[in-house]
TORKOL-4160 file (C-alpha; in steps of 0.2 Angstrom, whole numbers, padded with zeros to 4 digits, m for minus):
357
<pt num="1" X="0250" Y="0948" Z="m0923"/>
<pt num="2" X="0243" Y="0932" Z="m0917"/>
<pt num="3" X="0232" Y="0924" Z="m0930"/>
<pt num="4" X="0217" Y="0913" Z="m0927"/>
<pt num="5" X="0224" Y="0899" Z="m0939"/>
<pt num="6" X="0241" Y="0898" Z="m0930"/>
<pt num="7" X="0245" Y="0883" Z="m0919"/>
<pt num="8" X="0246" Y="0885" Z="m0900"/>
<pt num="9" X="0249" Y="0873" Z="m0886"/>
<pt num="10" X="0237" Y="0873" Z="m0871"/>
<pt num="11" X="0246" Y="0864" Z="m0857"/>
<pt num="12" X="0251" Y="0847" Z="m0865"/>
<pt num="13" X="0238" Y="0848" Z="m0879"/>
<pt num="14" X="0245" Y="0854" Z="m0896"/>
<pt num="15" X="0232" Y="0863" Z="m0907"/>
<pt num="16" X="0234" Y="0865" Z="m0925"/>
<pt num="17" X="0224" Y="0882" Z="m0924"/>
<pt num="18" X="0216" Y="0892" Z="m0911"/>
<pt num="19" X="0198" Y="0889" Z="m0915"/>
<pt num="20" X="0189" Y="0878" Z="m0902"/>
<pt num="21" X="0173" Y="0869" Z="m0903"/>
<pt num="22" X="0163" Y="0874" Z="m0887"/>
<pt num="23" X="0154" Y="0860" Z="m0878"/>
<pt num="24" X="0135" Y="0859" Z="m0882"/>
<pt num="25" X="0122" Y="0847" Z="m0876"/>
<pt num="26" X="0114" Y="0838" Z="m0890"/>
<pt num="27" X="0105" Y="0823" Z="m0882"/>
<pt num="28" X="0110" Y="0809" Z="m0893"/>
<pt num="29" X="0118" Y="0796" Z="m0881"/>
<pt num="30" X="0112" Y="0778" Z="m0882"/>
<pt num="31" X="0102" Y="0768" Z="m0869"/>
<pt num="32" X="0117" Y="0766" Z="m0857"/>
<pt num="33" X="0121" Y="0784" Z="m0859"/>
<pt num="34" X="0135" Y="0779" Z="m0871"/>
<pt num="35" X="0141" Y="0788" Z="m0886"/>
<pt num="36" X="0133" Y="0782" Z="m0902"/>
<pt num="37" X="0139" Y="0780" Z="m0920"/>
<pt num="38" X="0130" Y="0796" Z="m0924"/>
<pt num="39" X="0140" Y="0805" Z="m0911"/>
<pt num="40" X="0156" Y="0797" Z="m0918"/>
<pt num="41" X="0152" Y="0805" Z="m0935"/>
<pt num="42" X="0146" Y="0821" Z="m0927"/>
<pt num="43" X="0163" Y="0824" Z="m0919"/>
<pt num="44" X="0173" Y="0817" Z="m0934"/>
<pt num="45" X="0165" Y="0830" Z="m0945"/>
<pt num="46" X="0171" Y="0844" Z="m0934"/>
<pt num="47" X="0189" Y="0838" Z="m0931"/>
<pt num="48" X="0197" Y="0852" Z="m0941"/>
<pt num="49" X="0194" Y="0863" Z="m0925"/>
<pt num="50" X="0210" Y="0866" Z="m0916"/>
<pt num="51" X="0202" Y="0858" Z="m0901"/>
<pt num="52" X="0185" Y="0850" Z="m0898"/>
<pt num="53" X="0177" Y="0851" Z="m0881"/>
<pt num="54" X="0164" Y="0838" Z="m0880"/>
<pt num="55" X="0146" Y="0840" Z="m0873"/>
<pt num="56" X="0145" Y="0838" Z="m0855"/>
<pt num="57" X="0147" Y="0820" Z="m0849"/>
<pt num="58" X="0142" Y="0814" Z="m0832"/>
<pt num="59" X="0156" Y="0807" Z="m0821"/>
<pt num="60" X="0143" Y="0797" Z="m0811"/>
<pt num="61" X="0124" Y="0792" Z="m0812"/>
<pt num="62" X="0121" Y="0805" Z="m0799"/>
<pt num="63" X="0128" Y="0818" Z="m0810"/>
<pt num="64" X="0116" Y="0816" Z="m0824"/>
<pt num="65" X="0102" Y="0829" Z="m0826"/>
<pt num="66" X="0096" Y="0829" Z="m0844"/>
<pt num="67" X="0089" Y="0816" Z="m0855"/>
<pt num="68" X="0101" Y="0806" Z="m0866"/>
<pt num="69" X="0117" Y="0815" Z="m0861"/>
<pt num="70" X="0132" Y="0804" Z="m0861"/>
<pt num="71" X="0142" Y="0797" Z="m0846"/>
<pt num="72" X="0160" Y="0792" Z="m0844"/>
<pt num="73" X="0158" Y="0780" Z="m0829"/>
<pt num="74" X="0155" Y="0763" Z="m0836"/>
<pt num="75" X="0163" Y="0751" Z="m0849"/>
<pt num="76" X="0151" Y="0754" Z="m0863"/>
<pt num="77" X="0153" Y="0773" Z="m0861"/>
<pt num="78" X="0172" Y="0772" Z="m0861"/>
<pt num="79" X="0171" Y="0761" Z="m0877"/>
<pt num="80" X="0160" Y="0774" Z="m0885"/>
<pt num="81" X="0172" Y="0788" Z="m0881"/>
<pt num="82" X="0186" Y="0778" Z="m0888"/>
<pt num="83" X="0178" Y="0777" Z="m0905"/>
<pt num="84" X="0175" Y="0796" Z="m0904"/>
<pt num="85" X="0193" Y="0799" Z="m0900"/>
<pt num="86" X="0199" Y="0788" Z="m0913"/>
<pt num="87" X="0188" Y="0796" Z="m0926"/>
<pt num="88" X="0194" Y="0813" Z="m0922"/>
<pt num="89" X="0212" Y="0808" Z="m0921"/>
<pt num="90" X="0210" Y="0800" Z="m0938"/>
<pt num="91" X="0206" Y="0817" Z="m0945"/>
<pt num="92" X="0221" Y="0825" Z="m0936"/>
<pt num="93" X="0211" Y="0833" Z="m0923"/>
<pt num="94" X="0212" Y="0835" Z="m0904"/>
<pt num="95" X="0197" Y="0832" Z="m0892"/>
<pt num="96" X="0194" Y="0834" Z="m0873"/>
<pt num="97" X="0179" Y="0828" Z="m0864"/>
<pt num="98" X="0169" Y="0840" Z="m0853"/>
<pt num="99" X="0165" Y="0833" Z="m0836"/>
<pt num="100" X="0148" Y="0839" Z="m0831"/>
<pt num="101" X="0140" Y="0835" Z="m0814"/>
<pt num="102" X="0123" Y="0844" Z="m0813"/>
<pt num="103" X="0120" Y="0842" Z="m0795"/>
<pt num="104" X="0103" Y="0849" Z="m0791"/>
<pt num="105" X="0099" Y="0854" Z="m0809"/>
<pt num="106" X="0090" Y="0839" Z="m0814"/>
<pt num="107" X="0073" Y="0830" Z="m0814"/>
<pt num="108" X="0069" Y="0813" Z="m0808"/>
<pt num="109" X="0063" Y="0807" Z="m0825"/>
<pt num="110" X="0080" Y="0809" Z="m0833"/>
<pt num="111" X="0090" Y="0799" Z="m0820"/>
<pt num="112" X="0092" Y="0781" Z="m0816"/>
<pt num="113" X="0080" Y="0775" Z="m0802"/>
<pt num="114" X="0093" Y="0773" Z="m0789"/>
<pt num="115" X="0103" Y="0789" Z="m0794"/>
<pt num="116" X="0102" Y="0803" Z="m0780"/>
<pt num="117" X="0101" Y="0821" Z="m0783"/>
<pt num="118" X="0114" Y="0829" Z="m0773"/>
<pt num="119" X="0120" Y="0847" Z="m0769"/>
<pt num="120" X="0130" Y="0857" Z="m0757"/>
<pt num="121" X="0114" Y="0862" Z="m0748"/>
<pt num="122" X="0096" Y="0856" Z="m0748"/>
<pt num="123" X="0090" Y="0870" Z="m0759"/>
<pt num="124" X="0081" Y="0866" Z="m0776"/>
<pt num="125" X="0085" Y="0873" Z="m0792"/>
<pt num="126" X="0072" Y="0886" Z="m0796"/>
<pt num="127" X="0073" Y="0884" Z="m0815"/>
<pt num="128" X="0063" Y="0869" Z="m0823"/>
<pt num="129" X="0073" Y="0856" Z="m0833"/>
<pt num="130" X="0066" Y="0847" Z="m0848"/>
<pt num="131" X="0061" Y="0829" Z="m0846"/>
<pt num="132" X="0062" Y="0815" Z="m0858"/>
<pt num="133" X="0048" Y="0822" Z="m0869"/>
<pt num="134" X="0057" Y="0839" Z="m0869"/>
<pt num="135" X="0044" Y="0848" Z="m0858"/>
<pt num="136" X="0051" Y="0857" Z="m0844"/>
<pt num="137" X="0048" Y="0850" Z="m0826"/>
<pt num="138" X="0051" Y="0856" Z="m0809"/>
<pt num="139" X="0067" Y="0850" Z="m0801"/>
<pt num="140" X="0067" Y="0840" Z="m0785"/>
<pt num="141" X="0074" Y="0844" Z="m0768"/>
<pt num="142" X="0092" Y="0839" Z="m0768"/>
<pt num="143" X="0100" Y="0830" Z="m0753"/>
<pt num="144" X="0114" Y="0840" Z="m0745"/>
<pt num="145" X="0131" Y="0831" Z="m0746"/>
<pt num="146" X="0138" Y="0827" Z="m0729"/>
<pt num="147" X="0156" Y="0833" Z="m0726"/>
<pt num="148" X="0163" Y="0816" Z="m0727"/>
<pt num="149" X="0154" Y="0812" Z="m0743"/>
<pt num="150" X="0163" Y="0825" Z="m0753"/>
<pt num="151" X="0179" Y="0816" Z="m0755"/>
<pt num="152" X="0168" Y="0802" Z="m0764"/>
<pt num="153" X="0162" Y="0815" Z="m0777"/>
<pt num="154" X="0180" Y="0821" Z="m0780"/>
<pt num="155" X="0184" Y="0803" Z="m0783"/>
<pt num="156" X="0170" Y="0801" Z="m0796"/>
<pt num="157" X="0178" Y="0815" Z="m0806"/>
<pt num="158" X="0195" Y="0807" Z="m0804"/>
<pt num="159" X="0189" Y="0791" Z="m0811"/>
<pt num="160" X="0180" Y="0799" Z="m0825"/>
<pt num="161" X="0196" Y="0809" Z="m0830"/>
<pt num="162" X="0206" Y="0792" Z="m0830"/>
<pt num="163" X="0192" Y="0784" Z="m0840"/>
<pt num="164" X="0194" Y="0799" Z="m0853"/>
<pt num="165" X="0213" Y="0796" Z="m0854"/>
<pt num="166" X="0210" Y="0777" Z="m0856"/>
<pt num="167" X="0198" Y="0780" Z="m0870"/>
<pt num="168" X="0212" Y="0790" Z="m0879"/>
<pt num="169" X="0204" Y="0807" Z="m0877"/>
<pt num="170" X="0217" Y="0821" Z="m0875"/>
<pt num="171" X="0211" Y="0828" Z="m0858"/>
<pt num="172" X="0196" Y="0834" Z="m0848"/>
<pt num="173" X="0187" Y="0850" Z="m0845"/>
<pt num="174" X="0179" Y="0853" Z="m0828"/>
<pt num="175" X="0162" Y="0861" Z="m0830"/>
<pt num="176" X="0161" Y="0875" Z="m0817"/>
<pt num="177" X="0147" Y="0885" Z="m0825"/>
<pt num="178" X="0129" Y="0885" Z="m0829"/>
<pt num="179" X="0123" Y="0882" Z="m0811"/>
<pt num="180" X="0129" Y="0864" Z="m0810"/>
<pt num="181" X="0137" Y="0856" Z="m0795"/>
<pt num="182" X="0154" Y="0865" Z="m0795"/>
<pt num="183" X="0145" Y="0882" Z="m0797"/>
<pt num="184" X="0133" Y="0877" Z="m0784"/>
<pt num="185" X="0147" Y="0876" Z="m0772"/>
<pt num="186" X="0155" Y="0892" Z="m0778"/>
<pt num="187" X="0139" Y="0903" Z="m0777"/>
<pt num="188" X="0134" Y="0910" Z="m0760"/>
<pt num="189" X="0115" Y="0908" Z="m0763"/>
<pt num="190" X="0116" Y="0889" Z="m0767"/>
<pt num="191" X="0130" Y="0885" Z="m0754"/>
<pt num="192" X="0123" Y="0888" Z="m0737"/>
<pt num="193" X="0135" Y="0876" Z="m0728"/>
<pt num="194" X="0143" Y="0879" Z="m0712"/>
<pt num="195" X="0158" Y="0867" Z="m0713"/>
<pt num="196" X="0174" Y="0870" Z="m0722"/>
<pt num="197" X="0166" Y="0870" Z="m0739"/>
<pt num="198" X="0154" Y="0884" Z="m0735"/>
<pt num="199" X="0154" Y="0902" Z="m0729"/>
<pt num="200" X="0169" Y="0912" Z="m0735"/>
<pt num="201" X="0175" Y="0913" Z="m0753"/>
<pt num="202" X="0190" Y="0903" Z="m0748"/>
<pt num="203" X="0179" Y="0889" Z="m0742"/>
<pt num="204" X="0166" Y="0889" Z="m0756"/>
<pt num="205" X="0180" Y="0887" Z="m0769"/>
<pt num="206" X="0187" Y="0872" Z="m0760"/>
<pt num="207" X="0177" Y="0859" Z="m0769"/>
<pt num="208" X="0182" Y="0865" Z="m0786"/>
<pt num="209" X="0200" Y="0867" Z="m0780"/>
<pt num="210" X="0201" Y="0849" Z="m0773"/>
<pt num="211" X="0193" Y="0842" Z="m0789"/>
<pt num="212" X="0206" Y="0851" Z="m0801"/>
<pt num="213" X="0220" Y="0846" Z="m0789"/>
<pt num="214" X="0215" Y="0828" Z="m0789"/>
<pt num="215" X="0212" Y="0827" Z="m0808"/>
<pt num="216" X="0229" Y="0835" Z="m0811"/>
<pt num="217" X="0237" Y="0823" Z="m0800"/>
<pt num="218" X="0229" Y="0808" Z="m0809"/>
<pt num="219" X="0231" Y="0812" Z="m0827"/>
<pt num="220" X="0243" Y="0827" Z="m0828"/>
<pt num="221" X="0239" Y="0845" Z="m0825"/>
<pt num="222" X="0243" Y="0849" Z="m0843"/>
<pt num="223" X="0228" Y="0839" Z="m0848"/>
<pt num="224" X="0215" Y="0847" Z="m0837"/>
<pt num="225" X="0206" Y="0863" Z="m0840"/>
<pt num="226" X="0190" Y="0871" Z="m0832"/>
<pt num="227" X="0176" Y="0882" Z="m0838"/>
<pt num="228" X="0169" Y="0896" Z="m0828"/>
<pt num="229" X="0156" Y="0910" Z="m0831"/>
<pt num="230" X="0157" Y="0923" Z="m0817"/>
<pt num="231" X="0140" Y="0931" Z="m0813"/>
<pt num="232" X="0129" Y="0921" Z="m0824"/>
<pt num="233" X="0111" Y="0918" Z="m0816"/>
<pt num="234" X="0107" Y="0902" Z="m0825"/>
<pt num="235" X="0099" Y="0888" Z="m0815"/>
<pt num="236" X="0096" Y="0900" Z="m0800"/>
<pt num="237" X="0114" Y="0906" Z="m0797"/>
<pt num="238" X="0115" Y="0923" Z="m0788"/>
<pt num="239" X="0132" Y="0925" Z="m0780"/>
<pt num="240" X="0133" Y="0940" Z="m0768"/>
<pt num="241" X="0150" Y="0944" Z="m0775"/>
<pt num="242" X="0156" Y="0934" Z="m0790"/>
<pt num="243" X="0171" Y="0945" Z="m0792"/>
<pt num="244" X="0178" Y="0940" Z="m0775"/>
<pt num="245" X="0173" Y="0922" Z="m0778"/>
<pt num="246" X="0182" Y="0920" Z="m0795"/>
<pt num="247" X="0197" Y="0930" Z="m0790"/>
<pt num="248" X="0199" Y="0918" Z="m0775"/>
<pt num="249" X="0196" Y="0903" Z="m0786"/>
<pt num="250" X="0209" Y="0908" Z="m0800"/>
<pt num="251" X="0222" Y="0913" Z="m0787"/>
<pt num="252" X="0220" Y="0896" Z="m0779"/>
<pt num="253" X="0223" Y="0886" Z="m0795"/>
<pt num="254" X="0234" Y="0897" Z="m0804"/>
<pt num="255" X="0250" Y="0888" Z="m0799"/>
<pt num="256" X="0244" Y="0870" Z="m0803"/>
<pt num="257" X="0250" Y="0871" Z="m0821"/>
<pt num="258" X="0232" Y="0868" Z="m0829"/>
<pt num="259" X="0230" Y="0868" Z="m0847"/>
<pt num="260" X="0218" Y="0882" Z="m0848"/>
<pt num="261" X="0203" Y="0891" Z="m0841"/>
<pt num="262" X="0188" Y="0892" Z="m0853"/>
<pt num="263" X="0179" Y="0908" Z="m0850"/>
<pt num="264" X="0161" Y="0911" Z="m0855"/>
<pt num="265" X="0162" Y="0930" Z="m0856"/>
<pt num="266" X="0145" Y="0937" Z="m0851"/>
<pt num="267" X="0143" Y="0956" Z="m0846"/>
<pt num="268" X="0143" Y="0960" Z="m0828"/>
<pt num="269" X="0138" Y="0977" Z="m0821"/>
<pt num="270" X="0152" Y="0978" Z="m0808"/>
<pt num="271" X="0167" Y="0970" Z="m0817"/>
<pt num="272" X="0173" Y="0963" Z="m0833"/>
<pt num="273" X="0176" Y="0944" Z="m0831"/>
<pt num="274" X="0190" Y="0943" Z="m0844"/>
<pt num="275" X="0200" Y="0957" Z="m0836"/>
<pt num="276" X="0197" Y="0948" Z="m0819"/>
<pt num="277" X="0204" Y="0932" Z="m0827"/>
<pt num="278" X="0219" Y="0940" Z="m0834"/>
<pt num="279" X="0223" Y="0949" Z="m0818"/>
<pt num="280" X="0223" Y="0933" Z="m0808"/>
<pt num="281" X="0227" Y="0919" Z="m0820"/>
<pt num="282" X="0244" Y="0916" Z="m0828"/>
<pt num="283" X="0239" Y="0902" Z="m0839"/>
<pt num="284" X="0231" Y="0900" Z="m0856"/>
<pt num="285" X="0213" Y="0907" Z="m0859"/>
<pt num="286" X="0200" Y="0901" Z="m0871"/>
<pt num="287" X="0187" Y="0916" Z="m0874"/>
<pt num="288" X="0169" Y="0911" Z="m0877"/>
<pt num="289" X="0152" Y="0920" Z="m0880"/>
<pt num="290" X="0145" Y="0928" Z="m0895"/>
<pt num="291" X="0161" Y="0929" Z="m0905"/>
<pt num="292" X="0162" Y="0932" Z="m0924"/>
<pt num="293" X="0178" Y="0929" Z="m0934"/>
<pt num="294" X="0182" Y="0947" Z="m0933"/>
<pt num="295" X="0179" Y="0949" Z="m0914"/>
<pt num="296" X="0189" Y="0933" Z="m0911"/>
<pt num="297" X="0204" Y="0939" Z="m0922"/>
<pt num="298" X="0204" Y="0955" Z="m0912"/>
<pt num="299" X="0204" Y="0946" Z="m0895"/>
<pt num="300" X="0219" Y="0936" Z="m0901"/>
<pt num="301" X="0228" Y="0950" Z="m0908"/>
<pt num="302" X="0226" Y="0960" Z="m0892"/>
<pt num="303" X="0233" Y="0946" Z="m0882"/>
<pt num="304" X="0217" Y="0944" Z="m0872"/>
<pt num="305" X="0216" Y="0925" Z="m0875"/>
<pt num="306" X="0226" Y="0911" Z="m0883"/>
<pt num="307" X="0211" Y="0903" Z="m0891"/>
<pt num="308" X="0193" Y="0906" Z="m0895"/>
<pt num="309" X="0178" Y="0895" Z="m0895"/>
<pt num="310" X="0162" Y="0894" Z="m0905"/>
<pt num="311" X="0146" Y="0884" Z="m0901"/>
<pt num="312" X="0131" Y="0888" Z="m0911"/>
<pt num="313" X="0141" Y="0891" Z="m0927"/>
<pt num="314" X="0148" Y="0873" Z="m0926"/>
<pt num="315" X="0131" Y="0865" Z="m0926"/>
<pt num="316" X="0127" Y="0869" Z="m0945"/>
<pt num="317" X="0145" Y="0872" Z="m0950"/>
<pt num="318" X="0156" Y="0856" Z="m0947"/>
<pt num="319" X="0169" Y="0864" Z="m0958"/>
<pt num="320" X="0169" Y="0880" Z="m0948"/>
<pt num="321" X="0188" Y="0882" Z="m0949"/>
<pt num="322" X="0188" Y="0880" Z="m0968"/>
<pt num="323" X="0174" Y="0892" Z="m0970"/>
<pt num="324" X="0183" Y="0905" Z="m0960"/>
<pt num="325" X="0199" Y="0903" Z="m0970"/>
<pt num="326" X="0189" Y="0905" Z="m0986"/>
<pt num="327" X="0179" Y="0920" Z="m0980"/>
<pt num="328" X="0163" Y="0909" Z="m0984"/>
<pt num="329" X="0146" Y="0913" Z="m0977"/>
<pt num="330" X="0140" Y="0902" Z="m0963"/>
<pt num="331" X="0125" Y="0890" Z="m0963"/>
<pt num="332" X="0111" Y="0893" Z="m0951"/>
<pt num="333" X="0106" Y="0879" Z="m0938"/>
<pt num="334" X="0089" Y="0873" Z="m0936"/>
<pt num="335" X="0084" Y="0876" Z="m0918"/>
<pt num="336" X="0070" Y="0863" Z="m0919"/>
<pt num="337" X="0082" Y="0849" Z="m0921"/>
<pt num="338" X="0095" Y="0854" Z="m0908"/>
<pt num="339" X="0089" Y="0840" Z="m0896"/>
<pt num="340" X="0077" Y="0829" Z="m0906"/>
<pt num="341" X="0087" Y="0816" Z="m0914"/>
<pt num="342" X="0080" Y="0798" Z="m0911"/>
<pt num="343" X="0088" Y="0782" Z="m0917"/>
<pt num="344" X="0094" Y="0783" Z="m0935"/>
<pt num="345" X="0087" Y="0801" Z="m0937"/>
<pt num="346" X="0102" Y="0812" Z="m0939"/>
<pt num="347" X="0093" Y="0827" Z="m0945"/>
<pt num="348" X="0100" Y="0843" Z="m0938"/>
<pt num="349" X="0115" Y="0833" Z="m0932"/>
<pt num="350" X="0126" Y="0825" Z="m0945"/>
<pt num="351" X="0117" Y="0830" Z="m0961"/>
<pt num="352" X="0124" Y="0848" Z="m0962"/>
<pt num="353" X="0135" Y="0848" Z="m0978"/>
<pt num="354" X="0153" Y="0855" Z="m0979"/>
<pt num="355" X="0156" Y="0870" Z="m0990"/>
<pt num="356" X="0165" Y="0859" Z="m1003"/>
<pt num="357" X="0149" Y="0847" Z="m1004"/>
């Protein structure tokens, strides 16, 4: 029986155990959207995870949508991520950066003055996005990308992937969920294009396929993963047939030799997304969404996934692996401090004690 504490290799990335820290936006980046000393400590504390997937980092200024999220497209940001990678590796951990281009899911106040809001089609995100003060604001109308511009967006992802490897990170994860740019291309309601990137499922998955192919060619397929959540309605997603869309996507990238697919396993009325993934994907799977230790052990024992990820539990339990091993109770996170850290105020971020403390 596969045990959650046993090692596993996802592509080219060797994990000491099968417990993955899921990506979580925490809004602690510096004035240049660079990782801060607090972020270095935050990830260092959680390095006993088999793999850390960082919070989403924008691959370009246009990719930013939230206040104080980190980027990975300028020198200061790369230098900051190098400190994060060194700290995690110093504790024996492994870490990949999630590349998150939000597309239309942004508000002007959170972006640089000259950063555009772009999307597959000129259809605004219907869900409000928190501004710098944390108050949700209406999103702006995005500009639809011209066909000949899409290669430039793919190139931004490739440059970000190369920056990640240059910073010493172990790989990258393409964020294809939560209603952000890749999912905007995938979903039939947000993608109304009439060129080769719109219409049929084969066309709507093309952007994601091209990004994954290009990043794999640049940094090695075994260091590239991607995250999906078929059927989720977040940020205005309403695909007419998500089972067809994701079946088409999985089949298109199955032969690339990618490190893993990271599945946010939400309920769907018409299909089970984990069964869909297993039917059309031969690579490794990281299962996510509402797992407890017992549920995670069962998923692994039944061969449904090679690893399991935890988000919320990692906020207040930097030593989650050790707590699981000891059968110790988990600490509870303070929701009021999820996104509120300023300057040297690390409350609710790096001040959660380890069990041994």
